C-alpha positions in Angstrom: 67.2 72.4 92.0 70.1 73.3 89.9 73.6 74.9 90.4 74.5 78.2 89.2 77.4 79.0 86.6 80.7 77.5 86.5 83.5 80.0 88.0 87.0 79.7 86.7 89.3 79.9 89.8 91.9 81.9 87.7 89.4 84.5 87.5 89.2 85.0 91.2 91.0 87.8 92.9 92.3 85.2 95.5 95.3 83.3 94.7 96.9 80.5 96.6 100.2 81.6 95.6 99.9 84.8 97.7 101.6 84.5 101.1 103.0 86.4 103.9 105.8 85.4 106.4 107.2 87.1 109.5 110.9 86.6 110.2 112.3 86.3 112.8 109.3 84.7 114.7 109.4 84.8 117.4 110.7 88.3 117.6 112.0 90.9 120.1 111.5 94.0 118.4 111.0 94.5 114.7 110.1 91.7 112.1 110.4 91.5 108.4 107.1 90.8 106.4 107.9 88.7 103.5 105.2 88.6 101.0 104.4 88.4 97.2 102.0 89.9 94.9 100.4 88.7 91.7 99.6 92.2 90.1 100.2 95.9 90.7 98.4 95.7 94.0 97.3 97.9 97.0 98.4 95.9 100.1 97.3 96.5 103.7 98.6 94.6 106.8 96.3 94.8 109.9 98.1 93.5 113.0 95.6 92.2 115.6 96.1 91.0 119.2 94.7 87.7 120.3 91.3 89.2 120.9 91.0 90.3 117.3 91.5 93.9 118.3 93.4 96.0 115.6 96.6 97.2 117.0 98.5 98.6 113.9 97.9 99.0 110.1 100.6 99.3 107.4 99.4 100.2 104.0 101.4 99.7 100.8 100.0 101.2 97.5 101.0 100.4 93.9 103.1 97.6 94.6 104.7 95.8 91.6 104.2 92.0 90.9 106.8 90.0 92.8 108.5 89.2 96.3 108.6 92.2 98.7 110.2 92.7 102.1 108.7 95.3 104.6 110.1 96.0 108.1 107.3 96.1 110.8 108.1 98.2 113.8 106.9 96.3 116.8 108.6 98.3 119.6 105.3 99.6 120.6 103.4 96.4 120.9 103.4 94.2 124.1 104.6 90.8 124.3 102.3 88.2 123.0 100.6 86.5 120.2 99.4 88.6 117.2 97.9 87.8 113.9 99.0 89.6 110.6 96.1 89.9 108.1 97.2 90.5 104.6 94.7 92.5 102.5 95.0 92.9 98.7 92.6 94.9 97.2 90.0 94.9 100.0 90.1 91.2 100.1 91.7 89.1 102.9 94.1 86.7 101.1 96.6 85.5 104.0 96.9 85.3 107.8 99.9 84.5 109.8 101.0 84.6 113.3 103.7 86.6 114.9 105.0 86.1 118.7 106.6 89.1 120.3 109.1 88.6 123.3 110.1 91.9 125.0 
């Protein structure tokens, strides 16, 4: 039995400094997604209900490195708990919760 080659974590496409926040949370209408990117990336946000069903998708292409703010329109979503999955270059890098109260 032997282990495979060593993987350098800095070469990984997933970086622990990537994050997403929803403000305000809980929210009654719209919320602002506060997130950062490491490189010029394509970022997708999937909004999932508490059963894991996709309710909404937001795609942002060719973002520059740094901190970003994007308003998420929530007026067509019912009150409840939602999960927001941040996907960068087809890899899920962060997930956060959003509570909507109408």
